[in-house]
Each structure stands twice: as C-alpha cells, then as structure tokens.
N, C-alpha and C positions, 0 to 999 in steps of 0.2 A: 504494500500500500504506500503510495506517495504522500508524504506529509503535505498538508495544506500550507500555502504561503501565508505569512502574517502580514504581507504587504497589503495595505488598504487600496481600494479602487481610487481613482482620481477624485471621486466625490465623497470620500470618507477620510477620517483620520483615526489614528489609534489613541485610545484613552486607557490608561492603566489606573485601576481603582484599588487602593489598599483598604480592605475591610478589616480593621484592627479589632480583635476580640475585646469585649468589655471584660477585663480580668477580675471584676468584682462578681462575675457570674461564672458558674462552671459550665461545662459543655452541654449538659442536659438543659440547663436554664437558657443558654443561647439558642439551642435547637428549638426549644419550646417557643421562644420569642419569634424565631424565623418562621416556624409553622403557623403561628397565630397571625402574622402579617402577610403570609403568602409569598415570602421571599423567593422560594424555589420555583414558584409558578410565575412570578412577575418580574424577576430579574434574570437576564436582561429582558427588556421589552421585546415583544414579537418582532422578528426581522432584524434584530441587532445581533451580529455574529460575534461569538466568543473566539478570539485568536489564541488565548491561553488562559488556564486557570490552575494556579498552584496554591498550596498551603505552605506558609512559612512558619515554622515552629517558633513560638514566642511572639508572633506578630498577628497572624490570621490569614485571610485569603488575599491573594494578589491576582487580580483578574484584568486581562487586557481585552478590550472589545473594539470592534470596528464601527465607528459612528458617523453617519451622514451629519454634517453640521446642523441641518434643519431639525434633527432629532435629539440634539443635546439636551434641551429642556426636558424632554420625555424621559431620558435616561436619568437625569437629576431627580425628577419627581419619583421615579421608580425606586431610587435609592432612599430618598427621604421618607417615603411611605413604608418601605419594606425592610430596610436594613438598620435604620436607626433604632436604638434600644438594645440591639444585639452587638452592633459594631459602631465604632467611630470610623470616619472615612477620610482618606486623602486621595486627590486626583492628580494625575500627571499626563500631559500629552506625551506621546511616545513615538519612536520610530524604530524600525528594524535595522539593527547595526550588524547583523550576522555576516552578510556578504562582505561588508567593508572590513570587519575584523579578520575574516578569513584571508582577504587580500593582504592586509597589513602583516598578518602572521606569516603567510607564505613568503612574502618579500623579506621579512626579517630572518627567517630560517635560511633562505637561499643566500643571504649575505654573510652568514656565519662563517668564520674561518674554519677550515678543515683541521 
C-alpha cells in the first residue's frame, strides 16, 4: 500500500492541533468527556482529511489535518464544542518538510569524507 501524501491541495493548508490532556483528569474521565461531547463523531468535521494522528506521551494527541481556508471557522467550532473540557489546544500551521530533509541529508552524506 502506498502511503498517502501529506501535501495539501493548492486550496488547502495543513493545520496541526495539539490536544493536550487535562492532567487533572484520568483517562477514563477524559474519555467520558469526549463521548459526552461527541468528539469522535464530530472531529474533524465531515470532509476534512486527517494527514496524521499521533499520541505523544505526556502531552496528548497531535493531529494534522488538511483544511480549505473557507472551512477554518468550522474546524475551530468543532474543537471548541467537542474537545474543550477534555483537552486544552494549541494550533500550528504546518508544512511537509520530509522531501526537503531527505535532500539535505543525502547531500550531507554524499559530502562526507571517506
């Protein structure tokens, strides 16, 4: 299976959201809050593609989504209505650096003295 590209279409941008666990709550309490708000059903909004979803131990969930600019408000509302209470959030516009990194690394390795 070929991995999907994280590169957004020209009418999208990447947005990384840190869903930081409320450490005053245990996992069962967080899950109960997420179930009560419909988080798993409502985030991301229909038609918003998830590029990656990781859990960072000690932090929470780190999710990168592809967002058409016209739908940014919808994404924000989905987070405010469904994630708050279980998570605090940070947002970062993002771009895929993998191919650039690979090029820089290959060049650096090729320049190493033998």
